N, C-alpha and C positions, 0 to 999 in steps of 0.2 A: 715104674720108670719108663716103660714103653709108652704108656698112655700120656705121660707128661710130655714126652718127645713129640707125639702125634698132635697134642694140643698146641704146642709151640710152633710146629710146622704149619698147621692150619692157620694160626694167628699170623704168621709171617706171610703166607700166601694171600690171605685176605687183605693184609696191609699193602702188599705190593700191588695186588689187583685194584685196590681202591685208589691208589695214587696214579696208576696207569689210566684209569677210567675217568679221572677228573680233568676238567679244563684247567684247573689251577696248576696241575703238574706240567702241562704244556707251557703255561705262562712262566712257571719257574725255570723250565729248561731254556726258554727264550731269554729270560733275564740273565741266566748264568752264561749262556753262550754269547750274549751281546747282540743277538739278532734284533731285539726290541729297540736297543739303542741305535743301531744302524738304521732301522726303519724310521725312527723318530728324527734322526739326523737328515735323512733323505727328504722327509716331509718338510722339515724346517728350511732346508736348502731351496726346495721348490717355492716355498712361501716367500722367502727372501728374494728370489729371482723375480717372482711375480710382482712384488712390491717395488723392486728397482725399476722394472719395466713401466709400471704405472706412474712412478715418480718422474721417469724420463719423459713419458708422454705428456704429463702435466706441465713439466718445465718447457717442453717444446711448444706446447699450446700457448703458454704464457709468453714465451719469448716471441712467438709469431704474432701474438696480439699486440705486443709492445711495438714491434716493427711496423705493423699495420697502422697503429695509432700515430706514430711519428710521420709516416708517409702522408696520412690524411691532414695532419697539422701543417706539414710543409706545403702542400698544395693549397691550403686555405690561405697561408701567409703570402704565397706568391700571387694569388688572385687579388689581394688587396692592394 
């Protein structure tokens, strides 16, 4: 009986030690606590902000180009 208890105790210790030493246990803890989701949300938020800035810059460039084209057309028409 004592030997069976010792075998089970060692098995439990090895199992716990194995889970604590693995990277997968850290990933599991991150998934359970939601840390991974929060990090992914923050990354997505930054990506969206960067995309919005790029689109705003492109729109500004396009609108500036259109204004510049109209000005040059107006001066050409006045000259004729």
